[in-house]
N, C-alpha and C positions, 0 to 999 in steps of 0.2 A: 496529335501524331496520327489518330485514327486507324483504318485499317492498313495503310501501307506499312506501319512499323511491324504488324504481325505478318504481313506477307514476306517483309526482309527477315524476321526471325524465322519463319518456316524455311526459306532457303538457306539460312545459315546452319540451322540444325539439320538439314537435309544433306549438307555437304560433311557432316560428322557421322562416325561410326558406320553403321549399316542404313544410315538414311532416315528421312522423316517425309516420305514422298507425299504429294498433293493427291488428293481423290476426288471424285466426281460430286460427292456430297460435301465436301468441305469440312468434314469432321476434324481434320487436324487443326484448322482454325479455331474451332470451338474447344479444343484441347488447351491450345496456347491462351485464349481467351479467358479460360477458367483458372489456368495456374499462374500466368504472368500479369501482372498490371501492366498499362502501357509504358510506365517510368522502367519497370524491371526488363520489359521486352527491349527496349532502347540500351538499357545498361547491359544486358546479356551481349549484345553485339561488340562490346568491348573486351569481352573475355576470350580467351583462347584455350585450347587443350592443353596449354603447358601451364604448370603451376607457377603462379606469380604472387607478389605480395600486393596488398590494397594499393600502395603507393604507386606502383608501375601502371595499374589498372585505372587508377585515378587520373593519371596523366593524360592517357588516351581519351578518357571520358570528359576532360574538361571540368573536373571538380575536385575538391579538397580530399585529402586522404581521410579524413573523419567522414565525410559524406560517403565515400566509396566503402569504408568499412562498415558504416551502418547498413548500407544497401546489401552488401555481401553478406552479412550475419543473417538478415532477413531472408534472403534468396537461399541461403544454405539450409536454413530451416525449413524451407519449401522444397528441397531436395533438388536445387537448381545448379549447385556447383559440386565439385570434389574439393573438399577442405584438406589442409595437411597441416598440423602444428609442428613448428620446429622451434624449440626453446620459447622465446617470447614471441616468436614471428608465426602468423599463419598464412598460408599459400593457398591459392584457389585457382581452379581451373573449371572451366565451362564443362557442365554434364550434358552429354548428348542425350538423345531420346532413350537408345538402349545401346550397351547398358548405361543407365543414367537415370533421368529424372522419371522414367516409366516406373522403374524398380523402386526407386525411393519414395515415390508417392504412393505406389502400392502397398508398401509394408508400414509406411509412417502415418497415412491418412485413411480412415475409414470413412471416405467420400463417396457415396453411393453414385452421384451424378458424374463424378470424374471417372470412376470405375466403369461406368456405363458407356462414357465416351471411349474410354480405351478399348472395351470390348466391341463397339461399333467399329472402330478403326481396325483392329486386328480381323475382324470377319467381313469388312466391306471394302477393302482396297489396299491395305497395306501390303506391300512387297518388299522384303529387305534386299538392300544391295550386297550381295555376298553371304557367305556362310558365317554364322554367329557362333554356334556351338558344335562339337563333334560328338557323335554318339560312341561311347566306348563300352566294352563289355562287362558284365560283372565278372567277378574273380572265378566263379564256378563254373564248370559245364564245357571247358575247352577241351576238343578232342584229344584223347589219350594223355591228358596232363601235360601237354606241350606249353612251353612257356609263351608268354604274352609279351609283345612289344613294349619296351619301357614306357613309351609314351601312350600305350593303350592300358597300361596296368595302373588301376587308381591306388592300389596297396603300395607300387613303387613310387607313385607320385606324392603319396604322403610321408614316405620315407625320407624325402628330400626337403620336406618343408618344417621351419619352425614356428612360423607365424600363421596360425590356423584361427579361422573364426567359423561359427556356425549362426545361420540367421534364418528367419521365416522365408519360404518360397514366396516371390512377389506374384506369381501368377495364381498361386493357390490362394493367398491372401486376397487377391482382387475377387475371385470367384465366391469367397466367403463373404465379402463386403456385398456382393450381388444376391447373396443367399442362394447361390447355385454350387457352393463348394461341395467337395467329396469329403470322405472320411479318412483319407490319408494323412500320415504325419506332417505338420507343417513346418518344422524346424528341421529342414534337411538340406539346405543349401551350404555348401562349404566354400569358404573364401580363403584366399592365401594373401600374405605380403600385403601390399599397398590397399588392396580391396577389402582385406579384413580390417586393416587398421582404421582407414578412413570411415568405414561403415560403424565400426564399434566405437571408436574414440572421437570421430568427427560428426556422426549423424545420431549416435546413441542407439544404434540397431544391432542386434546379434550379441554374442559373448565369444570369448576365448576359449579355445578346447586344447587339449592335447592330442597326440596322434592316436592314443587308445580310443579316446572318445569319438574321433573322426573315423576310426575304422568301425566303431558301434553303429554310427550314423549310416555308414555304407552298408552295413550287414542289415540294418533295419530297412533301408531303402530296397534292398533285393527282396526281402521278405514280404514287403509291401506292394511289390510290382512296380517300383519306380525305376525310369530309365537313367542310367549315368550319362551324363553330358559334360565335357570338359571345354572351358574356353582358354584361350591364350595362343601365343604364337610359338614358333619353334625354339625360342630362346626360355621361355617361362610359362608354366601353367598358373593361370590366374583363378581358377575356379573348378570345382567339380559339382554341378546341379544335379540333383535328383529328382526327376520330372514325372509329373503325373500326366497321362495323355489327355485326361478329362480336363485338366486345368492350364497346362503349359501351352503358351502361345505358339512356341515353335513346333512341339509336336502336334498339336491341332492342325497347324498349317501343313505340316509335313504329310499328316494322314489324309490330307485333301487331294494329294496328287496320286496319280494312277501307278507311278513307279517310284516310291519313296527311297528305295535302294540306291538310287542315282543320286540322290539329294543328301542323304545322310552322311556320306562319306565315310562309312564305317569299314574297318579293314576285315571283318569277320562276317559269316553268314551262317545261318541254321543248316543243318544236314541230318536227315532222318537215318536211323540205324535200322536196317531190314529186319523185320519179324520180331523187334523189341516192343512196340507199342502195345500197351494194355487198355488203350480206348478210354482212358480216364477223363481226358478232356481238359486237365490241369493247364497245359501248355496253351490250348486254344483261348481259355479265359484270360491268361497273362501276357498274350502277345499285344503290344499296343498298336500294331498297324493292321491287324486282321490278316496276318499272313498265314495263320493256320486255321484250318477248317477241319470238321468231321463230316464224312460223308458215310453214314452208316456207322460201321465200326473201323473205317479206314481213316488215317489222318493224312489229310493234304497240306502241302507247303507251297505257297506262291512265293517263290524266291525274289520277284520283282518287288515285293512288300516289305521283305526282311531288312531290317536296318541293323542287324547284328548286335543287339543288346544284351541277348543271352538270357532273358527272363524265362524263356521256355526251358532251356538246357538246364538251368539252375534249380528248376523245381521238378525236373523229370526224374523219379525215383527209379524208374525201370531203365534209365539210360537209352531212351529211345530217339532222343534228339541232342545232338552236340553241336557246338561251335566250331567251324574250321576257318583258318585263315584264308583269305582270297589268294589268288595268283600274285606273284611278284609284281607283275605289270599293273595291278589293280590297287596296290597298298598306297595309301595316302598318309604322309607324315603331317604333323602339324604344319600350318602355312609359315611362310617367310614373313619376317616382321614387315616388309613393304607390301605384303598381300592381305595383311590382317588389320582390320581396323576397328572391329567390334569392341575390343578391350584394348586400351593403350597399355603397354606392357610396364608391370611394376618397375621393371629395370630402368625404364625411360623416366617415370616419375622420380625415381631415386636420383637420376641424373638432373632433372629440374630442382631437386632440393640441394643438391651439390652446388649448383650455380648461384643459389642464394647464400651459401655459406653453412648449409646444414650438414 
């Protein structure tokens, strides 16, 4: 099979989710060769992003169901599929790069070589196709106690969820494996519905929690200066990630841009309250994008760098900085299903299950 199968594999994965683009260094090929055997690379090309039984995949691959099942079990153990158990039947879908085999391997494997390759890829040419996560504000610090849009309110999101899981942050785990990790809490990524179930029951990663514990995770994230980011389309929120700017691949990339505010897609921005600042510097230390600086005793806000996370406002005891909602013309709702590919909706996976009698 040789190099051609890995080129075919890279092209296929690049067509999924937010992509897996080629780079000048070819580090993406080294990632694939490290994770996939040549036989697994060829077999992956017979998978799709639709949940299917081994029998259907085996037919496309020209092998017996038993052979396909054995291959799928091995590849699932390597984080290369999304598994779903339905009674006595297991269904499988291809795991894209993100959200997919990057996160699975970062959490499941303390493989320093692979984590080094991921880090090289993220810092040396990876450019996602489309937006993966939306920055949403912490619950505290909104101007005048005004209500938050339901799709921007993490507590309201929790109220509508019954299947809730918490798991280690993949990016933080990757940096720990590289011995470059921070001291922030690790078990802070919240997933819902299909994404909680497949991780906990299919991959053995994370654990089930109730709404009260999920709320406690969000409160801990705020105290520790982590940024709330949600994934999902307009129909369903799939996750609330609580991200460290020193570890999170998306925040680190965002911080690199001169105007992060235009990329983050947040519906809120920081605003100073005249004559209220005590020059304590707490907000400056908590801002993940360097939007706040002290010039002598004066606080300065660079609105182009503000991503509306609210970490400044939630920690300001003097009330010198608040979050305000942007103008109506600037507001962004979660994307429509046809425009959001990062995380296939749990609703779509549930439709796949019904197709096979689940």
